[in-house]
C-alpha positions as YAML, in Angstrom:
chain: A
units: angstrom
residues:
- id: 1
  name: MET
  ca: [-9.31, 176.22, 67.91]
- id: 2
  name: ARG
  ca: [-6.70, 178.78, 65.58]
- id: 3
  name: SER
  ca: [-9.10, 181.07, 63.24]
- id: 4
  name: PHE
  ca: [-6.75, 182.05, 59.92]
- id: 5
  name: THR
  ca: [-6.82, 184.77, 57.15]
- id: 6
  name: ALA
  ca: [-4.72, 183.43, 54.38]
- id: 7
  name: LEU
  ca: [-3.24, 186.25, 52.02]
- id: 8
  name: VAL
  ca: [-2.42, 185.19, 48.87]
- id: 9
  name: ASN
  ca: [0.04, 186.50, 46.17]
- id: 10
  name: PRO
  ca: [-1.21, 185.70, 43.15]
- id: 11
  name: ILE
  ca: [1.35, 185.99, 41.27]
- id: 12
  name: ALA
  ca: [4.05, 184.14, 43.24]
- id: 13
  name: GLY
  ca: [5.62, 180.61, 41.98]
- id: 14
  name: GLY
  ca: [4.68, 181.43, 38.90]
- id: 15
  name: GLY
  ca: [0.76, 182.44, 40.02]
- id: 16
  name: SER
  ca: [0.22, 178.87, 42.13]
- id: 17
  name: ALA
  ca: [-0.04, 180.01, 44.84]
- id: 18
  name: ALA
  ca: [-3.43, 179.80, 45.40]
- id: 19
  name: GLN
  ca: [-3.11, 176.01, 44.51]
- id: 20
  name: ARG
  ca: [-0.61, 175.70, 47.29]
- id: 21
  name: TRP
  ca: [-2.56, 176.36, 49.50]
- id: 22
  name: GLN
  ca: [-6.12, 175.06, 48.67]
- id: 23
  name: PRO
  ca: [-4.86, 171.62, 49.92]
- id: 24
  name: LEU
  ca: [-4.40, 173.50, 53.15]
- id: 25
  name: ALA
  ca: [-7.65, 175.55, 52.87]
- id: 26
  name: ASP
  ca: [-9.64, 171.68, 52.81]
- id: 27
  name: LEU
  ca: [-7.54, 170.75, 55.68]
- id: 28
  name: ILE
  ca: [-7.73, 173.08, 58.12]
- id: 29
  name: THR
  ca: [-11.55, 174.04, 57.67]
- id: 30
  name: ALA
  ca: [-12.29, 169.91, 58.13]
- id: 31
  name: ALA
  ca: [-10.76, 170.04, 61.28]
- id: 32
  name: GLY
  ca: [-13.07, 172.91, 61.97]
- id: 33
  name: ALA
  ca: [-10.92, 175.95, 61.75]
- id: 34
  name: ALA
  ca: [-12.65, 179.57, 60.26]
- id: 35
  name: VAL
  ca: [-10.20, 180.21, 57.30]
- id: 36
  name: THR
  ca: [-10.94, 183.37, 55.44]
- id: 37
  name: VAL
  ca: [-8.51, 184.08, 51.88]
- id: 38
  name: GLU
  ca: [-7.41, 187.42, 50.88]
- id: 39
  name: LEU
  ca: [-5.20, 188.46, 47.44]
- id: 40
  name: THR
  ca: [-2.50, 190.59, 47.48]
- id: 41
  name: GLU
  ca: [-2.76, 193.27, 45.39]
- id: 42
  name: SER
  ca: [0.56, 195.38, 46.46]
- id: 43
  name: GLN
  ca: [3.30, 195.66, 49.85]
- id: 44
  name: PRO
  ca: [0.82, 198.52, 51.22]
- id: 45
  name: HIS
  ca: [-2.22, 196.73, 50.55]
- id: 46
  name: ALA
  ca: [-0.85, 193.43, 51.98]
- id: 47
  name: VAL
  ca: [0.46, 195.15, 55.37]
- id: 48
  name: GLU
  ca: [-3.31, 196.71, 55.42]
- id: 49
  name: LEU
  ca: [-4.94, 193.70, 55.79]
- id: 50
  name: ALA
  ca: [-2.33, 191.59, 57.63]
- id: 51
  name: ALA
  ca: [-3.18, 194.01, 60.12]
- id: 52
  name: LYS
  ca: [-6.62, 193.98, 60.61]
- id: 53
  name: ALA
  ca: [-6.64, 190.03, 60.68]
- id: 54
  name: ALA
  ca: [-4.06, 189.99, 63.66]
- id: 55
  name: GLN
  ca: [-6.67, 192.56, 65.24]
- id: 56
  name: ARG
  ca: [-8.98, 190.13, 64.66]
- id: 57
  name: GLY
  ca: [-7.13, 187.64, 66.40]
- id: 58
  name: ASP
  ca: [-6.32, 185.35, 63.41]
- id: 59
  name: VAL
  ca: [-3.55, 183.80, 62.34]
- id: 60
  name: VAL
  ca: [-2.15, 185.26, 59.73]
- id: 61
  name: VAL
  ca: [-0.91, 183.06, 56.68]
- id: 62
  name: ALA
  ca: [1.85, 184.58, 53.84]
- id: 63
  name: VAL
  ca: [0.42, 181.89, 50.96]
- id: 64
  name: GLY
  ca: [3.78, 183.36, 48.97]
- id: 65
  name: GLY
  ca: [7.57, 184.06, 48.75]
- id: 66
  name: ASP
  ca: [9.87, 185.50, 50.92]
- id: 67
  name: GLY
  ca: [8.54, 189.29, 49.74]
- id: 68
  name: LEU
  ca: [4.80, 188.50, 51.13]
- id: 69
  name: VAL
  ca: [6.15, 187.25, 53.81]
- id: 70
  name: ARG
  ca: [8.29, 190.58, 55.00]
- id: 71
  name: ASP
  ca: [4.94, 192.81, 54.34]
- id: 72
  name: VAL
  ca: [2.10, 190.22, 55.82]
- id: 73
  name: ALA
  ca: [4.98, 190.47, 58.62]
- id: 74
  name: GLN
  ca: [5.53, 194.18, 59.20]
- id: 75
  name: GLY
  ca: [1.62, 194.12, 59.70]
- id: 76
  name: VAL
  ca: [1.27, 191.30, 62.01]
- id: 77
  name: VAL
  ca: [4.35, 192.78, 63.74]
- id: 78
  name: ALA
  ca: [2.38, 196.45, 64.20]
- id: 79
  name: ALA
  ca: [-0.62, 194.19, 65.93]
- id: 80
  name: ASP
  ca: [1.52, 191.94, 67.85]
- id: 81
  name: GLY
  ca: [-0.62, 189.13, 65.76]
- id: 82
  name: THR
  ca: [0.64, 185.55, 64.74]
- id: 83
  name: LEU
  ca: [2.31, 184.39, 61.44]
- id: 84
  name: GLY
  ca: [1.85, 181.76, 59.70]
- id: 85
  name: ILE
  ca: [3.58, 180.70, 56.22]
- id: 86
  name: VAL
  ca: [3.03, 178.25, 53.26]
- id: 87
  name: PRO
  ca: [5.59, 178.69, 51.44]
- id: 88
  name: ALA
  ca: [4.74, 179.34, 47.91]
- id: 89
  name: GLY
  ca: [7.58, 181.73, 45.84]
- id: 90
  name: ARG
  ca: [10.51, 181.38, 43.94]
- id: 91
  name: GLY
  ca: [13.07, 181.34, 46.77]
- id: 92
  name: ASN
  ca: [11.47, 180.52, 50.63]
- id: 93
  name: ASP
  ca: [14.51, 180.75, 52.05]
- id: 94
  name: LEU
  ca: [12.99, 181.63, 55.46]
- id: 95
  name: ALA
  ca: [11.14, 178.22, 55.31]
- id: 96
  name: ARG
  ca: [14.14, 176.48, 54.25]
- id: 97
  name: LYS
  ca: [15.26, 178.86, 57.44]
- id: 98
  name: LEU
  ca: [12.71, 178.00, 60.05]
- id: 99
  name: ASP
  ca: [12.42, 174.06, 58.82]
- id: 100
  name: LEU
  ca: [8.90, 174.28, 57.54]
- id: 101
  name: PRO
  ca: [7.29, 171.03, 56.52]
- id: 102
  name: THR
  ca: [7.03, 170.81, 52.71]
- id: 103
  name: ASP
  ca: [4.16, 168.27, 52.40]
- id: 104
  name: HIS
  ca: [0.18, 169.71, 53.19]
- id: 105
  name: ALA
  ca: [-0.52, 167.09, 55.86]
- id: 106
  name: ALA
  ca: [2.28, 167.98, 57.86]
- id: 107
  name: LEU
  ca: [2.18, 171.90, 57.68]
- id: 108
  name: GLY
  ca: [-1.81, 171.77, 58.12]
- id: 109
  name: GLU
  ca: [-0.96, 170.01, 61.31]
- id: 110
  name: LEU
  ca: [1.51, 172.55, 62.09]
- id: 111
  name: LEU
  ca: [-0.71, 175.70, 61.08]
- id: 112
  name: LEU
  ca: [-3.39, 173.67, 63.67]
- id: 113
  name: ASN
  ca: [-1.16, 172.73, 66.66]
- id: 114
  name: ALA
  ca: [1.77, 174.25, 66.50]
- id: 115
  name: PRO
  ca: [3.21, 176.44, 69.66]
- id: 116
  name: GLU
  ca: [4.12, 179.91, 68.86]
- id: 117
  name: ARG
  ca: [7.64, 180.51, 69.35]
- id: 118
  name: ARG
  ca: [8.81, 184.57, 69.19]
- id: 119
  name: ILE
  ca: [12.00, 185.12, 66.48]
- id: 120
  name: ASP
  ca: [13.57, 188.36, 65.93]
- id: 121
  name: VAL
  ca: [12.88, 190.82, 63.33]
- id: 122
  name: ILE
  ca: [15.90, 193.60, 61.71]
- id: 123
  name: ASP
  ca: [14.38, 197.28, 61.65]
- id: 124
  name: ALA
  ca: [15.63, 198.45, 58.28]
- id: 125
  name: ALA
  ca: [15.05, 202.41, 57.88]
- id: 126
  name: GLY
  ca: [11.23, 201.93, 59.37]
- id: 127
  name: SER
  ca: [10.90, 198.25, 57.31]
- id: 128
  name: ILE
  ca: [10.43, 194.82, 58.70]
- id: 129
  name: VAL
  ca: [12.73, 192.68, 57.79]
- id: 130
  name: LEU
  ca: [13.08, 188.37, 58.24]
- id: 131
  name: GLY
  ca: [15.73, 187.42, 56.42]
- id: 132
  name: ASN
  ca: [18.64, 189.46, 55.40]
- id: 133
  name: VAL
  ca: [19.64, 192.93, 54.42]
- id: 134
  name: TYR
  ca: [22.50, 193.21, 51.72]
- id: 135
  name: ALA
  ca: [24.10, 196.48, 49.53]
- id: 136
  name: GLY
  ca: [26.13, 195.02, 46.26]
- id: 137
  name: ILE
  ca: [26.54, 192.62, 43.86]
- id: 138
  name: ASP
  ca: [24.02, 190.79, 45.17]
- id: 139
  name: SER
  ca: [20.85, 193.47, 45.66]
- id: 140
  name: LEU
  ca: [21.75, 194.05, 41.79]
- id: 141
  name: SER
  ca: [21.24, 190.86, 41.52]
- id: 142
  name: ALA
  ca: [18.23, 190.45, 43.60]
- id: 143
  name: ARG
  ca: [16.39, 193.76, 40.66]
- id: 144
  name: ILE
  ca: [18.05, 190.96, 37.56]
- id: 145
  name: ILE
  ca: [15.55, 188.36, 38.91]
- id: 146
  name: ASN
  ca: [12.34, 190.58, 39.97]
- id: 147
  name: ASP
  ca: [12.78, 192.34, 36.12]
- id: 148
  name: ASN
  ca: [12.85, 188.38, 35.11]
- id: 149
  name: ARG
  ca: [10.33, 186.29, 36.89]
- id: 150
  name: TRP
  ca: [9.04, 184.50, 33.59]
- id: 151
  name: MET
  ca: [12.18, 182.70, 33.40]
- id: 152
  name: PRO
  ca: [12.54, 179.18, 36.03]
- id: 153
  name: ALA
  ca: [13.81, 180.19, 39.17]
- id: 154
  name: LYS
  ca: [16.86, 178.27, 39.93]
- id: 155
  name: LEU
  ca: [17.70, 179.18, 36.23]
- id: 156
  name: ILE
  ca: [17.89, 183.30, 36.89]
- id: 157
  name: TYR
  ca: [18.89, 181.95, 40.71]
- id: 158
  name: ARG
  ca: [22.62, 181.14, 39.13]
- id: 159
  name: LEU
  ca: [22.78, 183.28, 36.39]
- id: 160
  name: ALA
  ca: [21.73, 186.82, 38.31]
- id: 161
  name: PRO
  ca: [25.04, 187.28, 39.89]
- id: 162
  name: ALA
  ca: [27.16, 186.66, 37.17]
- id: 163
  name: LEU
  ca: [24.69, 189.79, 34.59]
- id: 164
  name: ALA
  ca: [25.39, 191.86, 38.12]
- id: 165
  name: LEU
  ca: [28.59, 191.21, 37.67]
- id: 166
  name: LEU
  ca: [29.29, 192.79, 34.32]
- id: 167
  name: ARG
  ca: [28.67, 195.58, 35.52]
- id: 168
  name: TRP
  ca: [29.44, 195.59, 39.03]
- id: 169
  name: GLN
  ca: [32.52, 198.55, 39.87]
- id: 170
  name: PRO
  ca: [33.00, 197.98, 44.15]
- id: 171
  name: PRO
  ca: [32.60, 200.76, 46.14]
- id: 172
  name: VAL
  ca: [33.78, 201.99, 49.58]
- id: 173
  name: TYR
  ca: [31.89, 201.27, 52.24]
- id: 174
  name: THR
  ca: [31.67, 202.68, 55.54]
- id: 175
  name: VAL
  ca: [30.62, 199.98, 58.06]
- id: 176
  name: THR
  ca: [29.26, 201.09, 61.53]
- id: 177
  name: ALA
  ca: [28.34, 198.16, 63.76]
- id: 178
  name: ASP
  ca: [27.35, 199.52, 67.87]
- id: 179
  name: GLY
  ca: [29.60, 201.83, 67.87]
- id: 180
  name: GLU
  ca: [32.84, 200.21, 65.44]
- id: 181
  name: THR
  ca: [33.86, 201.38, 62.20]
- id: 182
  name: ILE
  ca: [35.12, 199.58, 59.91]
- id: 183
  name: THR
  ca: [35.54, 200.84, 56.24]
- id: 184
  name: ALA
  ca: [36.98, 198.61, 53.11]
- id: 185
  name: LYS
  ca: [36.32, 198.93, 49.35]
- id: 186
  name: ALA
  ca: [33.87, 195.58, 49.19]
- id: 187
  name: ASP
  ca: [31.68, 192.99, 46.74]
- id: 188
  name: THR
  ca: [28.75, 193.60, 49.68]
- id: 189
  name: VAL
  ca: [27.73, 194.07, 52.83]
- id: 190
  name: ILE
  ca: [25.44, 191.05, 54.33]
- id: 191
  name: VAL
  ca: [23.14, 191.99, 57.76]
- id: 192
  name: ALA
  ca: [21.77, 188.68, 58.51]
- id: 193
  name: ASN
  ca: [18.59, 188.11, 60.51]
- id: 194
  name: SER
  ca: [18.26, 184.20, 58.88]
- id: 195
  name: GLY
  ca: [21.35, 183.96, 57.31]
- id: 196
  name: THR
  ca: [19.71, 182.16, 53.58]
- id: 197
  name: TYR
  ca: [19.43, 184.03, 50.30]
- id: 198
  name: GLY
  ca: [19.15, 183.27, 46.60]
- id: 199
  name: HIS
  ca: [17.18, 179.96, 46.06]
- id: 200
  name: GLY
  ca: [19.00, 177.92, 49.18]
- id: 201
  name: LEU
  ca: [22.40, 179.82, 49.26]
- id: 202
  name: ARG
  ca: [23.39, 180.05, 52.99]
- id: 203
  name: ILE
  ca: [25.56, 182.95, 52.81]
- id: 204
  name: VAL
  ca: [25.76, 183.73, 56.46]
- id: 205
  name: PRO
  ca: [25.19, 180.07, 57.85]
- id: 206
  name: ASP
  ca: [26.15, 181.10, 61.91]
- id: 207
  name: ALA
  ca: [23.70, 183.23, 61.99]
- id: 208
  name: VAL
  ca: [20.31, 183.12, 64.23]
- id: 209
  name: VAL
  ca: [16.67, 184.13, 64.23]
- id: 210
  name: ASP
  ca: [16.02, 184.07, 68.06]
- id: 211
  name: ASP
  ca: [19.68, 185.46, 69.37]
- id: 212
  name: GLY
  ca: [19.53, 188.38, 70.23]
- id: 213
  name: LEU
  ca: [21.80, 189.61, 67.41]
- id: 214
  name: LEU
  ca: [22.43, 190.63, 63.36]
- id: 215
  name: ASP
  ca: [25.74, 188.73, 62.27]
- id: 216
  name: VAL
  ca: [27.06, 191.30, 59.19]
- id: 217
  name: MET
  ca: [29.13, 189.74, 56.77]
- id: 218
  name: ILE
  ca: [32.32, 192.03, 54.92]
- id: 219
  name: VAL
  ca: [33.16, 190.95, 51.36]
- id: 220
  name: SER
  ca: [36.08, 192.93, 50.20]
- id: 221
  name: ALA
  ca: [36.80, 193.31, 46.84]
- id: 222
  name: GLY
  ca: [38.58, 191.17, 44.86]
- id: 223
  name: PRO
  ca: [38.90, 189.69, 41.36]
- id: 224
  name: LYS
  ca: [36.39, 189.31, 39.42]
- id: 225
  name: ARG
  ca: [37.19, 185.05, 38.38]
- id: 226
  name: ARG
  ca: [36.58, 184.06, 42.03]
- id: 227
  name: LEU
  ca: [32.80, 185.05, 42.61]
- id: 228
  name: ALA
  ca: [32.58, 181.19, 41.03]
- id: 229
  name: ALA
  ca: [34.28, 179.25, 43.29]
- id: 230
  name: PHE
  ca: [32.38, 181.72, 46.35]
- id: 231
  name: MET
  ca: [29.14, 180.80, 45.58]
- id: 232
  name: SER
  ca: [29.54, 177.29, 44.71]
- id: 233
  name: GLN
  ca: [31.06, 176.98, 49.00]
- id: 234
  name: ALA
  ca: [28.18, 179.49, 49.14]
- id: 235
  name: LYS
  ca: [25.74, 176.26, 48.85]
- id: 236
  name: THR
  ca: [26.85, 174.97, 52.04]
- id: 237
  name: GLY
  ca: [28.29, 177.82, 54.30]
- id: 238
  name: THR
  ca: [32.30, 177.16, 53.58]
- id: 239
  name: HIS
  ca: [32.92, 180.39, 52.27]
- id: 240
  name: VAL
  ca: [33.25, 181.73, 55.78]
- id: 241
  name: GLY
  ca: [36.73, 180.79, 55.45]
- id: 242
  name: ARG
  ca: [37.69, 182.17, 52.75]
- id: 243
  name: PRO
  ca: [40.27, 185.88, 53.55]
- id: 244
  name: GLU
  ca: [38.24, 187.52, 51.64]
- id: 245
  name: VAL
  ca: [35.18, 187.28, 54.42]
- id: 246
  name: ARG
  ca: [35.49, 188.97, 57.88]
- id: 247
  name: VAL
  ca: [31.92, 188.77, 60.05]
- id: 248
  name: VAL
  ca: [31.02, 190.70, 62.95]
- id: 249
  name: ARG
  ca: [27.69, 191.03, 65.43]
- id: 250
  name: ALA
  ca: [25.91, 193.91, 65.95]
- id: 251
  name: ARG
  ca: [22.61, 195.24, 67.58]
- id: 252
  name: GLU
  ca: [22.92, 198.35, 65.65]
- id: 253
  name: VAL
  ca: [24.59, 198.89, 62.35]
- id: 254
  name: THR
  ca: [24.92, 202.12, 59.89]
- id: 255
  name: LEU
  ca: [25.68, 200.70, 56.19]
- id: 256
  name: ASP
  ca: [27.17, 203.43, 53.62]
- id: 257
  name: ALA
  ca: [29.08, 203.89, 50.41]
- id: 258
  name: ASP
  ca: [30.89, 206.18, 48.61]
- id: 259
  name: ARG
  ca: [28.57, 205.92, 45.83]
- id: 260
  name: PRO
  ca: [25.01, 205.51, 45.29]
- id: 261
  name: VAL
  ca: [24.44, 201.32, 45.93]
- id: 262
  name: PRO
  ca: [21.32, 199.80, 46.03]
- id: 263
  name: VAL
  ca: [19.50, 198.06, 49.22]
- id: 264
  name: GLY
  ca: [17.67, 194.62, 49.16]
- id: 265
  name: ALA
  ca: [15.82, 193.22, 51.46]
- id: 266
  name: ASP
  ca: [14.36, 189.50, 51.39]
- id: 267
  name: GLY
  ca: [14.47, 189.87, 47.90]
- id: 268
  name: ASP
  ca: [13.15, 193.36, 47.17]
- id: 269
  name: ASP
  ca: [14.60, 196.69, 46.99]
- id: 270
  name: LEU
  ca: [14.54, 198.74, 49.76]
- id: 271
  name: GLY
  ca: [16.26, 202.29, 48.02]
- id: 272
  name: ALA
  ca: [19.73, 202.57, 48.38]
- id: 273
  name: LEU
  ca: [22.86, 203.69, 51.32]
- id: 274
  name: PRO
  ca: [22.62, 205.14, 53.67]
- id: 275
  name: CYS
  ca: [20.41, 202.82, 55.73]
- id: 276
  name: LYS
  ca: [20.39, 202.43, 59.07]
- id: 277
  name: ILE
  ca: [19.20, 198.87, 60.49]
- id: 278
  name: ARG
  ca: [19.05, 197.34, 64.17]
- id: 279
  name: ILE
  ca: [17.63, 193.76, 65.41]
- id: 280
  name: ARG
  ca: [13.89, 193.94, 67.31]
- id: 281
  name: PRO
  ca: [14.36, 190.80, 69.56]
- id: 282
  name: ALA
  ca: [11.67, 188.56, 70.10]
- id: 283
  name: ALA
  ca: [9.72, 191.10, 67.91]
- id: 284
  name: LEU
  ca: [7.69, 188.33, 65.79]
- id: 285
  name: ARG
  ca: [5.13, 185.28, 66.93]
- id: 286
  name: ILE
  ca: [5.35, 182.92, 64.66]
- id: 287
  name: LEU
  ca: [3.95, 179.19, 63.49]
- id: 288
  name: ALA
  ca: [7.33, 176.96, 63.19]
- id: 289
  name: PRO
  ca: [9.38, 174.19, 64.37]
...
């Protein structure tokens, strides 16, 4: 029988993460499993709690959004533990990519009995990232989203790109992918593991979490009016056929630009370019279909 430590982000999902976890905790406890619950206070606190729980041999369950999942994964990877996810945030894009169940009974069954699988993680300047690293108009959008957590998720995830666009001026990027250098004036560069972000956008639809490769999407700069069509197509992944989109695959990538550009990762801020990124194949054990 597995034992569990649930790390709950008390502000995730507008403060609803604890309510999301409680029925699962009851189900898991009724099955005979030991359950410990901790509330996270900060990113370093989440990483520390995750590492300690993994070292004890517990499955470490991230109850929150993509940011908490990333923080917990950092501690779990360091301790070679196992991660579980209870999606309870605003975006929940990794959970969607992994096709995690949403109802309590199915998710509880998965946590209790599903076999472990291994997925890749991104190492971006020493930080563990499960989803994607991006630098451009989307990293500006992420800052707007995080500054407006009081707004409904679906609303702010749609408004943020338009608001970022008002002040965006595309830089010239230098992208070095496994030794090949690409220079382009672009609106964004996305280095993908999961390929999903922004509350369900299939931004790099062919990205796979266990193929040992990074999918690097470069979106060349163009008229701002095209953004609406681009974003609409990104819901289904058909935007990859647009002429301004280029995708390459690599194991190591360095991003730089001719002026400061913020770097985002799974909804949070990683600082600014330049940034060195590499894939760590099969580095994370996880409970997922």
